[in-house]
C-alpha positions in Angstrom: -12.3 -26.5 -25.4 -13.3 -27.0 -21.8 -13.2 -30.3 -19.8 -16.0 -31.3 -17.4 -15.8 -33.7 -14.4 -18.2 -35.1 -11.8 -15.4 -36.6 -9.7 -15.3 -34.3 -6.6 -13.8 -36.3 -3.8 -14.0 -33.8 -0.9 -15.0 -30.2 0.0 -12.8 -28.6 2.7 -13.6 -25.0 3.5 -12.9 -23.0 0.3 -11.2 -26.0 -1.4 -12.6 -28.7 -3.7 -10.6 -31.9 -4.2 -11.2 -33.3 -7.7 -10.0 -36.8 -8.9 -8.9 -37.9 -12.3 -8.5 -34.5 -14.1 -6.4 -34.8 -17.2 -3.5 -32.3 -17.6 -4.8 -29.6 -15.2 -2.9 -26.3 -15.2 -1.8 -24.3 -12.3 -4.2 -21.3 -11.7 -6.5 -22.6 -14.5 -10.0 -21.0 -14.3 -12.7 -23.4 -13.1 -16.5 -23.2 -13.1 -18.4 -25.3 -10.6 -22.0 -26.0 -11.7 -24.5 -26.9 -9.0 -27.4 -29.2 -9.3 -29.8 -26.3 -9.6 -27.7 -24.7 -12.5 -26.0 -22.1 -10.3 -22.4 -21.4 -11.3 -19.5 -20.5 -9.1 -15.9 -19.7 -10.1 -12.6 -21.0 -8.8 -9.0 -21.7 -9.9 -6.6 -24.6 -9.8 -4.3 -24.4 -6.8 -2.6 -27.8 -7.0 -2.3 -29.3 -10.5 -2.1 -33.1 -10.1 -3.8 -35.7 -12.2 -4.5 -37.9 -9.2 -5.9 -35.1 -6.9 -6.5 -31.6 -8.3 -7.2 -28.9 -5.7 -9.5 -26.1 -6.7 -9.7 -22.9 -4.7 -13.2 -21.3 -4.9 -13.7 -17.6 -5.4 -17.1 -17.9 -3.8 -18.4 -19.7 -0.7 -18.8 -23.5 -0.8 -22.0 -23.4 1.2 -24.7 -25.7 -0.3 -22.2 -27.4 -2.6 -22.8 -31.2 -2.7 -20.4 -33.7 -4.0 -23.0 -35.6 -5.8 -24.5 -34.0 -9.0 -22.0 -31.1 -9.0 -19.9 -30.7 -12.1 -16.5 -29.0 -12.4 -15.6 -27.4 -15.7 -12.0 -26.7 -16.5 -11.4 -23.9 -19.1 -7.7 -24.3 -19.8 -7.0 -20.6 -19.2 -6.1 -18.4 -16.2 -8.4 -15.8 -14.6 -8.5 -12.6 -16.6 -10.2 -9.3 -15.9 -11.6 -6.8 -18.5 -10.2 -3.4 -17.8 -11.0 0.1 -19.2 -10.3 3.7 -18.3 -14.0 4.2 -17.4 -13.3 2.0 -14.3 -12.1 5.2 -12.6 -14.9 6.6 -10.5 -16.4 3.2 -9.9 -16.5 0.7 -7.0 -15.8 -3.0 -7.4 -15.7 -6.2 -5.5 -12.5 -8.2 -4.9 -13.2 -10.0 -8.1 -13.5 -6.8 -10.1 -17.3 -6.9 -10.4 -19.1 -3.5 -10.1 -20.9 -3.1 -6.8 -22.0 0.5 -7.1 -25.3 -0.1 -9.1 -23.6 1.4 -12.2 -23.5 -0.2 -15.6 -21.3 -3.1 -16.6 -17.8 -2.1 -17.7 -17.2 -2.4 -21.5 -13.5 -3.7 -21.4 -10.9 -2.2 -23.6 -8.5 -5.0 -22.9 -8.3 -8.3 -21.0 -5.6 -8.6 -18.4 -4.3 -11.7 -16.6 -4.7 -10.9 -12.9 -1.3 -12.5 -12.2 0.4 -9.8 -14.3 3.6 -10.1 -16.3 6.9 -9.6 -14.5 8.8 -6.5 -15.6 12.2 -7.4 -17.1 14.8 -5.9 -14.7 16.7 -4.6 -17.7 13.5 -2.7 -18.8 12.9 -1.1 -15.5 13.4 2.7 -15.3 14.8 4.0 -12.0 12.2 5.9 -9.8 13.2 9.5 -9.7 10.1 11.8 -9.6 8.3 13.2 -6.6 4.7 12.5 -5.6 3.3 15.1 -3.2 1.0 13.6 -0.5 0.5 17.0 1.3 1.7 15.4 4.5 4.9 17.1 5.9 6.3 14.0 7.6 6.2 12.1 4.3 7.0 14.8 1.7 9.6 16.5 3.8 11.5 13.6 5.4 10.4 10.3 3.8 9.6 11.4 0.3 7.5 9.2 -1.9 8.9 8.7 -5.4 7.1 7.6 -8.6 7.5 3.8 -9.1 8.4 3.2 -5.5 6.8 0.7 -3.1 6.7 2.3 0.3 4.6 0.5 3.0 2.9 2.1 6.0 3.5 0.0 9.2 0.6 0.6 11.6 -1.0 -1.1 14.6 -4.4 -1.9 15.9 -6.3 1.2 16.8 -3.9 3.7 15.0 -5.4 6.0 12.4 -4.1 4.3 9.3 -7.5 4.4 7.5 -7.7 8.2 8.1 -4.1 8.6 6.8 -4.9 6.4 3.7 -8.0 8.5 2.9 -6.0 11.7 3.4 -3.3 10.5 1.0 -5.9 9.5 -1.6 -7.5 13.0 -1.3 -4.3 15.0 -1.5 -1.8 13.0 -3.6 -0.7 14.6 -6.9 2.2 14.8 -9.3 3.8 18.2 -9.7 4.1 18.5 -13.4 1.1 19.8 -15.3 -0.6 17.9 -18.1 0.2 14.4 -16.7 -2.6 12.0 -15.9 -2.8 10.8 -12.3 -5.2 8.4 -10.6 -5.5 6.4 -7.5 -6.4 2.7 -7.2 -7.6 1.9 -3.7 -7.9 -1.7 -2.5 -9.5 -2.4 0.9 -9.0 -6.0 2.1 -11.2 -7.6 4.8 -12.6 -4.3 6.1 -16.0 -3.8 7.9 -19.1 -2.3 6.3 -18.6 0.8 8.5 -15.0 1.2 7.2 -16.1 0.7 3.6 -18.8 3.5 4.0 -16.1 5.7 5.6 -13.9 5.5 2.5 -16.7 5.8 -0.1 -18.3 8.8 1.7 -14.9 10.4 2.2 -13.9 10.2 -1.4 -17.3 11.4 -2.6 -17.4 14.4 -0.4 -13.9 15.3 -1.4 -14.9 15.1 -5.1 -12.0 12.9 -6.0 -14.0 9.7 -6.8 -13.7 10.4 -10.5 -10.0 9.8 -10.4 -10.2 6.9 -8.1 -11.2 3.2 -8.6 -12.2 1.4 -5.4 -11.9 -2.4 -4.9 -13.6 -3.5 -1.7 -13.6 -6.8 0.1 -15.7 -6.9 3.2 -14.9 -9.0 6.3 -17.8 -11.4 5.5 -16.9 -11.8 1.8 -15.3 -15.0 0.7 -11.7 -15.4 1.8 -10.4 -16.0 -1.7 -11.4 -12.5 -2.7 -8.7 -11.2 -0.3 -6.2 -13.1 -2.4 -7.5 -11.9 -5.8 -8.2 -8.2 -4.9 -4.6 -6.9 -4.9 -4.0 -8.6 -8.2 -7.2 -7.4 -9.8 -6.4 -3.8 -8.6 -2.9 -4.0 -9.9 -4.1 -5.3 -13.3 -6.1 -2.1 -13.7 -3.1 -0.1 -12.5 -0.9 -1.7 -15.2 -3.4 -1.0 -17.9 -3.7 2.7 -17.0 0.0 3.1 -16.4 1.5 1.3 -19.4 -1.3 1.5 -21.9 -2.8 5.0 -21.0 0.5 6.6 -19.9 -0.9 7.6 -16.5 0.8 7.9 -13.1 -1.0 5.5 -10.7 -0.8 5.4 -7.0 -2.0 2.0 -5.6 -3.0 1.9 -1.9 -3.7 -1.5 -0.4 -5.1 -1.8 3.1 -4.8 -4.0 5.1 -2.1 -6.4 3.8 -2.2 -8.2 7.1 -5.7 -9.4 6.3 -4.4 -10.7 2.9 -1.7 -12.7 4.7 -4.2 -14.1 7.2 -6.2 -15.3 4.2 -3.1 -17.0 2.8 -2.6 -18.7 6.1 -6.2 -19.9 6.3 -6.0 -21.4 2.8 -2.6 -22.9 3.5 -4.0 -24.6 6.6 -7.0 -26.0 4.6 -4.5 -27.5 2.2 -2.6 -29.1 5.2 0.7 -27.5 4.1 3.7 -27.5 6.4 3.5 -24.1 8.2 6.4 -21.7 8.4 7.0 -18.8 10.9 3.9 -18.3 13.1 1.8 -20.6 11.0 2.2 -18.6 7.8 3.0 -20.6 4.6 6.7 -20.9 3.7 6.1 -19.1 0.4 4.8 -15.9 2.1 7.8 -13.9 1.0 7.5 -15.1 -2.7 3.7 -14.4 -2.7 4.1 -10.8 -1.2 6.9 -10.2 -3.7 4.6 -11.1 -6.6 2.4 -8.2 -5.5 4.9 -5.6 -4.4 7.2 -6.1 -7.5 4.4 -5.0 -9.8 5.2 -1.4 -8.9 7.7 0.5 -11.0 8.4 2.2 -14.3 9.3 0.8 -17.7 11.9 2.4 -20.0 10.2 4.1 -23.0 6.8 4.4 -21.3 5.6 7.6 -19.6 3.4 5.9 -17.0 4.3 4.6 -13.5 2.9 2.5 -10.7 3.6 3.5 -7.1 2.5 1.4 -4.2 1.6 2.4 -0.7 0.6 -0.9 1.0 -0.7 -0.5 4.6 -0.3 -3.3 7.2 -1.2 -3.5 10.9 1.6 -5.2 12.9 0.2 -7.8 15.3 1.0 -6.6 18.8 3.0 -3.7 17.3 5.7 -6.2 16.6 7.9 -5.1 13.6 9.7 -8.4 13.7 6.4 -10.3 12.9 6.7 -12.2 9.6 4.4 -9.8 7.7 6.2 -6.5 8.3 9.6 -8.3 8.4 9.2 -9.8 4.9 7.6 -6.7 3.6 10.6 -4.6 4.7 12.9 -6.9 2.7 10.9 -6.5 -0.5 10.0 -2.8 -0.4 12.1 0.4 -0.4 11.6 1.5 3.2 8.6 2.0 5.5 6.5 4.8 7.1 6.2 3.8 10.8 3.2 5.0 12.8 3.9 5.5 16.5 1.5 4.6 19.3 3.3 7.0 21.8 2.8 9.9 19.4 -0.9 9.0 18.9 -1.4 8.9 22.7 0.0 12.4 22.8 -2.7 13.6 20.4 -0.5 13.9 17.3 -1.9 13.1 13.9 -0.6 11.7 11.8 1.5 9.8 14.4 4.5 9.2 12.0 7.7 8.3 13.8 10.1 9.9 11.3 13.3 8.4 12.9 11.9 4.8 12.6 10.7 5.6 9.1 12.7 5.4 5.9 12.3 6.0 2.2 15.4 4.5 0.5 14.7 6.3 -2.8 14.0 9.8 -1.3 17.3 11.2 -2.5 16.2 10.4 -6.1 13.0 12.4 -6.0 14.1 15.6 -4.3 16.2 18.7 -5.0 16.3 21.3 -7.7 13.7 20.8 -10.5 11.8 18.2 -8.5 11.0 19.8 -5.1 13.4 22.6 -4.1 17.1 23.1 -4.1 17.4 23.2 -0.3 15.4 20.0 0.3 18.2 17.5 0.6 20.1 19.5 3.2 17.0 20.5 5.1 16.0 16.8 5.2 19.3 15.7 6.7 19.4 18.6 9.1 15.9 17.9 10.4 16.6 14.2 11.0 19.8 15.1 12.9 18.3 17.8 15.0 15.2 15.7 16.0 17.5 12.8 16.9 19.6 15.1 19.1 16.4 16.6 20.6 15.2 13.2 21.6 18.5 12.4 23.2 18.3 15.7 25.2 14.7 14.7 26.3 16.0 11.3 27.5 18.9 13.0 29.3 16.5 15.5 31.0 14.2 12.7 32.1 17.1 10.9 33.8 19.3 13.7 35.1 16.9 16.7 35.1 16.7 19.6 32.7 19.3 21.5 34.8 21.9 19.1 33.5 21.5 20.2 29.9 23.7 22.8 28.2 22.1 25.8 26.5 22.5 24.1 23.1 20.9 20.9 24.4 17.9 22.9 25.7 17.5 24.4 22.2 17.5 20.9 20.7 14.9 19.8 23.3 12.7 22.7 22.4 13.2 21.8 18.7 12.0 18.2 19.3 8.9 19.4 21.1 7.9 21.9 18.4 8.9 19.5 15.6 6.3 17.0 16.8 3.7 19.8 17.5 4.1 21.9 14.4 5.8 19.8 11.7 4.6 16.2 12.2 1.2 17.2 13.6 -1.3 18.6 11.0 -5.0 18.6 10.5 -6.8 15.6 8.9 -7.9 17.9 6.1 -4.8 20.1 6.0 -2.8 19.8 2.8 0.7 21.3 2.7 2.6 21.9 -0.5 6.3 20.9 -0.4 7.2 24.6 -0.3 5.1 25.1 2.8 6.6 22.0 4.4 10.2 23.3 3.7 9.4 26.8 4.9 8.0 25.3 8.1 11.2 23.3 8.5 13.3 26.4 8.2 11.2 28.1 10.9 12.0 25.2 13.3 15.7 25.2 12.3 15.8 28.9 13.3 15.6 27.7 16.9 19.2 26.5 16.6 22.3 28.6 16.2 23.4 28.8 12.5 26.7 27.2 13.6 24.7 23.9 14.2 23.4 23.7 10.7 26.3 21.7 9.3 24.3 19.7 6.8 23.0 22.6 4.8 25.0 24.6 2.3 25.9 28.2 3.4 24.2 29.8 0.4 20.9 28.0 1.2 21.1 29.2 4.8 21.5 32.8 3.6 18.7 32.4 1.1 16.0 30.7 3.2 16.8 31.7 6.8 13.5 33.2 8.2 13.4 36.9 8.5 11.7 36.4 11.9 13.3 33.4 13.5 11.3 31.6 16.3 
């Protein structure tokens, strides 16, 4: 039974201050009824009988304190989900915006989700192929992992996100795989880019898009990741599918949190962000994972743009604490014309060792991965040394490492925006580059693998 009040005290941006509400509940669903009968949704942000703060899901324009009623439903916001949502486009509230029919829900899900009991979590240990060598070969993505991409303004993270959506797949046949793509605070042009890209690639049927435009209500940026993850949980744990969730740009999400926190006059934390930013981000990222006894999985690839390319900024800093590594995009590589500009030495996948090797990728993968990291690091050291002292100061081995670093960036990291590489092709390419070095330098690869995979025609 709902409760209705006409005691709005104040309207501040996306917030309503309501007096005298009896026993309000945190995140309770609210309906605001205007004088002309128009209805708008919101939820309780601060549950206090003296002053209850309601956060609107829609704009507060034309709302007047007098003659506006606030209806409290006593329940949290839920979304109806169904498998037929794949192939469709939705708003940040989960409403269809593609002129298609209304969704007939198979189940109602609370958008806040249910925390996975740590005891019930299964360890991520299966490989997801993105078709991108710098990720698959060196910073492998594993099912159930949360692996963010740290980018910067002007870097091609949107193009990279679209390419991953087009190419991502699980290796085992007969297993359902789908992508949930959430775009937060993007422009109309960017929205068209993603929609057109997925349609032309023919992968829209296995993708559900949730789009919040820059001029949409700020609160939708808060709800979008949660709505998208609710669908992901349904498909993963009810339909036993493997779901890859890509959220871009999480910086816009955090900016929305800061805006709402400012409207509530909360005491700000670092750089004006609310003190609960870590907890809030964790409530999103920790919805990735696998559950014992269930075949499905949720893997997250959140994308965020680092303000001023500062990785110590609160958003990437806190994200790094919660997630299992990061893919770092490099402005210097981008300026050299390398796409995708992934800085493999600054990147890290903490679970990569669990998703590679015999039966998952290939038996030589762990050794090749470690050797490539080591050789590229030595090649960059040789490059720095040559810059300071001149190339004449380098030993013959140093010169080979320098050549390796140059070809590593040009041939391994760099690939076409529509070029998809299997893990076998990625590893074969790695062996070609390693053939630049004397076999005596390959100290991280087993001898039998060197004999088996050493190219017949070294570079």
